[in-house]
Every structure is written in structure tokens, then in C-alpha cells.
N, C-alpha and C positions, 0 to 999 in steps of 0.2 A: 072803221071796220067794227062790226058787232060780234065777230067770232074771235075767240082766242085759243091758243094752244098751250096746254099744261104738260110739262115733262118733269118728273121728280126723280130723285136718286133713290137707291135702295134703302138708304138710311133716313128717308123722309116719308112720313105717313101723311097722305093727302086725303082730304074729304071734300066732296063736291055737294054743296047745298043748292036746292032749287025749291023755291016756294016753302022754305022752312024745313025741308026734308032732305036727308042724305040720299043722294041718288048714286053716288059712286065713292068708294073709299078703299084705301090700301096703300102699301109701300111700293114706290117705284112705278107709279102709274103714268101713262101718257094718253092724253085725250084732247079732243076739241070741245069747247063749251061756248054757250051763248052768254056773252058778257052782261047784257042788261038784266038777265034773270038768274045769274049764277054767282054764288059766293064760295070762294076757295079757302080751305083751312089747311095749313101746313105745319105739322108737328115733327121736329127732328127726333129721330130715334137713337142717334149715336150718343156715346158717353161724352160727358162734359166735365171739365175740371173747374172748380170755383175756389179761388184763394180766399183765405180768411185770416183775421187777426183779432184775438180776444184779449181784453184786459180783465182779469179776474183776481180774486183774493183767496188765498189759501186758508186752511184751518187756523194757522197761527197769525192770521191778519197781515200777511205779506203779499203785496201786489206782484203779479206775474203777467207777462205778455206771451200769449200762445199764438204761434203762427203755423199755418199749414194749408192744406187744400182738401176740398171735398169733391169726390168723384161720384157722379150719378148718371142714370139713364132713365128715359121715359118708358115705363113698362105698359101703361094703359093710356094710349094717346087719346082715345075717345073721351075718357073721364077727364083728362087734363084739359081737353078742348072745351069741355062743358063748364070748367071753372075759370079758365083764362082765355082771353081773346087771342087766338093764333091765326086769325084771318089775314090773308095777304091780298095785295093789289095785283092787277094783271101784270105789273112789272116785277112782282116777287117780293115786295117790301111788306113788313107787318104794318097793319093799320093802327096798332096801339103799342104801348110799352109793356104790356102784360108779360110777354116772354122774358123780359129782364127781371120781373118780380119773382119768378120761380127760384132763381139762384139766391135772392135775398131771403126768401122764406126758408129755404133749406139751411142757409147759414145761421139764421136765427134759431131754427130748431136745434141745430148742432151746438150753438152757443149755450142754449138752455141746458142741454144734457152735459156739456163740458163744465158749466158752472157747478152743477150738482156734484160732479166727480171731484173737481178741484177743491171745493169747500170741505170735502170730507178727508182731504189729505193735507199733510204738512208741506212746508216749502221744500225740504230736502226730498221728500217722497215724490212730489210733483216733478222735481228736476231730474230725478234718476229713474222714475217709473212712467215714462211717456207711453210705453207699450200698453200698460194697464189702462191709461187714459184713453187711448185709441180704441181698444177693444170694448170698453164700457160705453163710450159715446156711440160707436157703431151699432152696438146691440140696442141702445136706446132709440136710435133713429129707425132701426128696423121695426121696432114695436110701436113707434109714434103714430097716432091716429091721423095727425095732420099730414104726415108724409104719405101714408096709405091713401088718404082722400085725394091727393094730387095724382095718384097713379104713377109715382116715381119710385125707383129702386136706388137706394144709396149703396154704391158699390164699395167705396173706401173712404175712410177718414184718416188722413195722414197728418201727423204733427211733425213739422220740420224743425221747430225750435221753441224752447220755453226760456224766457229771459226774465230774471228778477230785476229789481231796480239797480242802478249802478252802485249805490252805497252797499246794498245787501250783497251784490255780486263780489265786491271787494272784500267784504267781511267773510263771505263764504270761501273766497279764494285764500284769504289769510289763514282761516281755520284749517282749510284743506292743506295749505302749504305747511302750517305748523305740524299737522298730523303726519304729512309725508316726511317732514324733517325729523319728527320724533321716531317714525318708523325706520328712517335711514340710520338715525343714531342707535336705535335698538338693534338694527342689523349689524352696525359696526361693533357694538358692544358684544352681540352674540358671536360675531366672527372673532373678536379678540378673546372672548371667553373660550370659544372652541380652540383657538390657537394655544391659549394658556393651558387648557385641559389636555390638548394633545402633547404640549411640551411637558406637562406634569406626568403624563403616561410614559413619555420617552424617558424622563428622568427616573421614574419608578422602575422602568425596565432596565435602565443602566445600573441603578442601584441594586436591583435584584441580581443582575449579572455579576456585578462586583461582589455581592455577598456570596454568590455561588462560587466565584473564583477564589475569594478569601477562604471560604469553607474548604474548598478543594486543596488550596495551599496549606491550610491548617492541618488537614488530614495528611498531606504529604510530609509536613514538618513533624507531625506526631509519629508518622510511620518511621521517618529517619531517626527521630529521638528514640523510639522504641528499639529500632535496630542498633543504634549506638549503645543504648542501655544494655541490650542483650549481649553485644560484643564486650562491653566493659564488664558485665557480670561474668561472661566466660573468661575474660582476661583476669578478673579478680580470682575466679576459681582456679585458673591456671597458675597465677602467682601463689595462691595459698598452697596449691599442690606442689609447686616448685619449692616454696619455702619449707614445706613439710618434708619434701624429699631431701633438700639441702640439710635440714636439721637432722634428719635420720642419717644422712651420709656423714655429717660432721660428728654425730654421736658415734657412728660406727668407727670413724677414723680415730676419734678420741679414745674410744674403748680399745681399739687395736694398739694405739700408741701407748696407752696406759698399761696394757698387757705386755707390750714389748719392753717398756722401761721398768716394769715391776721388778725384774731380777737385779737390775743394776741401780735401783733407787738408793740403796744404802752405800754404794761405792764412792770413793773419792774421785773427783773430776780429773785429777792428774793421772790417776790410774786409767780412767776412761780415755783420756787423750792419748796416753801411751799405747793403749791397746787398740785404738781406732785405726782405720785404714791409712790415715795420714801420720800415724805415730812414728814411722820410719823416716820422716822428712828431717834432715839435719837442721834446716833453718828453724823449723818449728821447735825442735828440741833445744836449740840454742836460745830461742825466744823464751821458752819456758824457764830455761836456766837463768837468764837475765831477770825474769820476773821473780824467781826465787831469791836471787841476790838482792833485788830491789826491796823485797819484803823483809829481808834480814840484813839490811844495809847497816844497822847499828852494830852488827857484829863484825863487819868488815873494816879493817883498818886501811889497807891499800890494795888496789886492783890494777893489774897491768893487762892491757889489751893490745895484741899485735896489729900492725897495719893490715896484714893479710886477712885477718879475721874480720876487721871492720870493712875491708874492701869486699869480701865475699858476702857480708851481710847487707851492705848498703848499695850494692850494684843493682840497678833496675832491669837492665837487659843484658843477656849473655853476649860475649864477644862473637863477631861474625867473621868467619874465614880466618885470614892471616892478619886482620887489623889488630893493632895493639889495644889492649884494654885501657879504657880511660882511667886515669888516676884521680881519685877524689882529693879535693883540697881540704885538709883537716887542720884545724887550729892546734898547734903543738901544746899549748897550755891547757886548753879545755877538752881537746879530743873531739870537737864538734866539726861537722862537715860544713865548709864555707861555700863551696861551689860544686854542687853535685854533678853538673853537666860540663864542667870546665875541662879543658884538654891540657892541663899542666903536666909537666913531666914528673914522674915519681921521684921522691927524694932519694938521696944516695942511701945505699944499704947501711944499716946500722941499728943501734938499739932504739926501740920504739919509745916514745914518750910515755911516761907513767902518769896515769890519771888517778887522782885520788877522789873517791866518792864520799861525799858528806851527806848523811841522811837529812840534814836540814835543807839541802838544796832541792829536795823533792817538793 
């Protein structure tokens, strides 16, 4: 059969050439064509993802591996078909491998822009600033003349990973680990310092409270001492007043007594005793008489004292009722009382013993 049928999808741009001229073109066309005189070109319009992996060197001469993917779409299929062979067989297969070269050219263009960016950055910057790398490479591809000449639009440049060499990765991990450990230690020290500071504030607050309490207690003690001092001063004033009053009272009594005794100051005491209220007491008079005899004993040769007189003088208690009076036991030779409380019978009536007083016995 010399006739063929072409049916394309909406994302495929088809051009029909006959005798070197485009007789039909567009996306999603369906038509019959004469095989011996027709050439079909099919350019895909859908977006495509191309993976890539670059080995580049950073500004500090450290190798890194950049992995990611490039997303693009054909914006001008007619221009692309003029540079690369996108013709297909009646069976739908490409007649050459030019369609595969488009991805390689885009990857190479992206690598050139990525190399320029990586070489301007250090290793740490490349590892932590992948977003800056993406934006700069994408902007470079958008302005690249080689990409514009192909009629392709680069939609995205995504970096999936940036890996340094294993030795450098371990060194960076060790440095980062040490940094994190140091930060952890600093956090621990900061927490301890905060705890110590908080404890110090608590201690200062407690000490301030104790000082306030001590000050208040001192004020209370001072107030009590002031009150005690005031009481003692009042008591001292009261004692001084009392002493003064007692002194004045004593002076008054002394003056009264002196004025009372002034008339009798020159009189004999015997006369005073006789004229006193007790001067009529017989026992007192007898005692005075005995005193006079004692003072003049050298003039007395012999003195006789009757038992009745001695009994009346030496009895301590008067007789009660009809009880007989107790008879004192008197030594007949000395005239002294031997048993004042004894209950001996009185001697038979008769002459009393005579007692001789010698002044030397005194």
C-alpha cells in the first residue's frame, strides 16, 4: 500500500513534507498521506525530565558530585526540527538518534553554568546553599544562546544531592559533630549558670528576708528594752520618792520622839520606870529591888528569901481552877531551882533556908 494514515496526540507537533515543502503541520493532526512522496516529522511538545550527575571542584579545591534533574519542553518545534532530525518512519520510529542528543546538549549547557557557580563558592557554601545554585543555573540556561537556538524552554533545574568525597564528608561530620557537642556543652553550662544564678537570687532573697526579720526582731527587742528602761526609771524614781518619804517620816518620828523625851532626858531611869504604866507591877518592882541589891551586894552580909516569894517570882503560869500549884524543887544550900516543872510535894512548913550572897559569885 502506498497510502498511510497519521494520527498524533495533542502533545505532538507533526509536520508533513512533500517535495521539500511543509504542506501540513500542527499538534494533534490526523490525515492520510502518500508514502512515496511524503516525509513526516514528529516533535514532542510535552515536558521531559533529564537526570544528570556532575563532578565539579569548589573554590577551595574540593571535589563534589551534584545530582539532580533538568525539566524542559519544546517551545518552537519548527526551529528544533530544522536543527535535529525528528523524521519518523511510517511505523512511528525516529529515523536517527538526534532526538536523544537534545537531552545531552541541555545537560552539557547546565553543567557549564553549574561549574561556574560551584567554582565561585566554597565547599560549605555549596553544601548548604543548593537553592542559590539552582536559581543561578536556571537563570543562566534561560539566557543561553544555545538553548534559545534549539527552541527549548528549560522549566526547572533541581538539585537532589551534593556529595563531597567520603574523607571530606567524615571530616565535615566530625567538625559539625564537635560544633554540636560544643553547643550542647555551652547549653549545659548556660543551664547550670542559669540554675546557679537562680539559686543565688533565691539565697539573696532568703538573706534579705532574714535581714528584714532580724531588723524587725531587733526593733522589737529595742522597744522592749526601752519599755523596761522606762519602767526601771519609773521604779527608780518611785524608790527615790519612797526613800525620801521614808526619810522624811523617820525624821518626823525622830523629831517627835526627841521632843517627847526632851523633858525626861535628865531624869533617872529608875524614876522613869516607877512612873511608867508598868510601874505598879509587883514583879517588876521586886526585880528592880533585886537589881539594886545585886549592885550593892558588897554591903549585904546575909539575905534571907522565903519560899513563897521565890515561888511567886519563879512561877511561869498561874494555877488553873482547883489544881494545886506546882512546887518548885529548890536546892536548900544554894537556893537555886532544880526542877522548875517538877511535881514534887512542897516541903513541910518551917523556916526557909538562908542564902548568903557573896559579891564574888557574880
